[in-house]
SEDO-510100 format. One record per residue (C-alpha): residue in one letter; residue number from 1; x, y, z. Coordinates in nm, 2 decimals. Layout:
(node "A", NUM, (X, Y, Z))
...
This chain:
(node "M", 1, (10.79, 6.90, 13.40))
(node "I", 2, (10.88, 7.24, 13.24))
(node "Q", 3, (10.60, 7.49, 13.27))
(node "A", 4, (10.54, 7.70, 12.95))
(node "K", 5, (10.52, 8.07, 12.98))
(node "H", 6, (10.18, 8.23, 12.93))
(node "I", 7, (10.15, 8.34, 12.56))
(node "Q", 8, (9.89, 8.59, 12.45))
(node "L", 9, (9.73, 8.54, 12.11))
(node "S", 10, (9.71, 8.92, 12.09))
(node "D", 11, (10.09, 8.95, 12.12))
(node "P", 12, (10.21, 9.15, 11.82))
(node "D", 13, (10.49, 8.90, 11.76))
(node "V", 14, (10.25, 8.60, 11.76))
(node "K", 15, (10.01, 8.78, 11.53))
(node "R", 16, (10.29, 8.88, 11.29))
(node "S", 17, (10.43, 8.52, 11.28))
(node "A", 18, (10.08, 8.40, 11.20))
(node "E", 19, (10.05, 8.66, 10.91))
(node "I", 20, (10.37, 8.53, 10.76))
(node "A", 21, (10.28, 8.17, 10.81))
(node "K", 22, (9.94, 8.23, 10.64))
(node "A", 23, (10.12, 8.40, 10.34))
(node "L", 24, (10.33, 8.08, 10.31))
(node "G", 25, (10.03, 7.85, 10.34))
(node "H", 26, (9.98, 7.79, 9.97))
(node "P", 27, (10.21, 7.60, 9.74))
(node "A", 28, (10.18, 7.87, 9.47))
(node "R", 29, (10.31, 8.14, 9.70))
(node "V", 30, (10.61, 7.93, 9.80))
(node "A", 31, (10.67, 7.87, 9.43))
(node "I", 32, (10.64, 8.24, 9.35))
(node "L", 33, (10.90, 8.32, 9.62))
(node "K", 34, (11.13, 8.07, 9.46))
(node "I", 35, (11.08, 8.22, 9.12))
(node "L", 36, (11.15, 8.57, 9.25))
(node "A", 37, (11.46, 8.44, 9.43))
(node "S", 38, (11.59, 8.29, 9.11))
(node "R", 39, (11.52, 8.59, 8.88))
(node "N", 40, (11.56, 8.89, 9.12))
(node "T", 41, (11.26, 9.07, 8.95))
(node "C", 42, (10.95, 8.94, 8.77))
(node "F", 43, (10.62, 9.06, 8.62))
(node "C", 44, (10.30, 8.87, 8.68))
(node "G", 45, (10.29, 8.75, 8.32))
(node "D", 46, (10.64, 8.60, 8.36))
(node "I", 47, (10.51, 8.39, 8.66))
(node "T", 48, (10.20, 8.27, 8.47))
(node "E", 49, (10.44, 8.14, 8.20))
(node "I", 50, (10.60, 7.92, 8.47))
(node "L", 51, (10.31, 7.82, 8.69))
(node "P", 52, (9.99, 7.65, 8.56))
(node "L", 53, (9.77, 7.93, 8.70))
(node "A", 54, (9.56, 8.21, 8.55))
(node "Q", 55, (9.69, 8.56, 8.57))
(node "S", 56, (9.42, 8.67, 8.81))
(node "T", 57, (9.51, 8.38, 9.05))
(node "V", 58, (9.88, 8.48, 9.03))
(node "S", 59, (9.78, 8.84, 9.10))
(node "Q", 60, (9.59, 8.73, 9.41))
(node "H", 61, (9.89, 8.53, 9.54))
(node "L", 62, (10.12, 8.82, 9.47))
(node "K", 63, (9.89, 9.05, 9.67))
(node "A", 64, (9.90, 8.82, 9.97))
(node "L", 65, (10.28, 8.80, 9.96))
(node "K", 66, (10.30, 9.17, 9.93))
(node "E", 67, (10.06, 9.24, 10.22))
(node "A", 68, (10.27, 9.00, 10.43))
(node "G", 69, (10.58, 9.21, 10.35))
(node "L", 70, (10.76, 8.92, 10.18))
(node "I", 71, (10.77, 9.09, 9.83))
(node "Q", 72, (10.75, 9.44, 9.70))
(node "G", 73, (10.63, 9.57, 9.37))
(node "N", 74, (10.73, 9.87, 9.16))
(node "V", 75, (10.50, 10.01, 8.90))
(node "E", 76, (10.65, 10.02, 8.55))
(node "G", 77, (10.40, 10.17, 8.31))
(node "V", 78, (10.09, 9.95, 8.32))
(node "R", 79, (10.27, 9.66, 8.48))
(node "T", 80, (10.42, 9.59, 8.82))
(node "C", 81, (10.77, 9.45, 8.86))
(node "Y", 82, (10.79, 9.22, 9.17))
(node "C", 83, (11.09, 9.13, 9.37))
(node "L", 84, (11.17, 8.99, 9.72))
(node "N", 85, (11.15, 9.24, 10.00))
(node "P", 86, (11.49, 9.20, 10.18))
(node "D", 87, (11.35, 9.31, 10.52))
(node "G", 88, (11.05, 9.07, 10.49))
(node "I", 89, (11.28, 8.78, 10.40))
(node "K", 90, (11.51, 8.86, 10.69))
(node "E", 91, (11.20, 8.87, 10.92))
(node "L", 92, (11.09, 8.53, 10.78))
(node "N", 93, (11.44, 8.39, 10.84))
(node "N", 94, (11.45, 8.51, 11.20))
(node "L", 95, (11.10, 8.38, 11.27))
(node "L", 96, (11.17, 8.04, 11.14))
(node "S", 97, (11.51, 8.02, 11.31))
(node "E", 98, (11.37, 8.13, 11.65))
(node "L", 99, (11.08, 7.89, 11.62))
(node "S", 100, (11.31, 7.60, 11.52))
(node "D", 101, (11.54, 7.68, 11.81))
(node "E", 102, (11.25, 7.67, 12.05))
(node "L", 103, (11.12, 7.34, 11.92))
(node "V", 104, (11.46, 7.17, 11.91))
(node "K", 105, (11.52, 7.26, 12.28))
(node "T", 106, (11.21, 7.07, 12.39))
(node "C", 107, (11.18, 6.80, 12.12))
(node "C", 108, (11.19, 6.44, 12.23))
């Protein structure tokens, strides 16, 4: 039997992975990422025209994605223009690739 290495829940990499996973833990957030990927930039109002959600709900989801570093927003007058954060998306890709590689190595 292979013995797993000891993993600390306080490890910064483990905590960061959990933050990103939490940000992706709602279908609306995944949908918002897909919308931003297809449009490059978007205002909150544009997203509410696509998703059956109130503007305040979309704003809360945008805030969670921004706090996780997956999107960024630039203020344009009274509105904020959102787009994917390239560094955050690369981090997400690396996280999922590394986790997938680890799981595939030991999967039955």
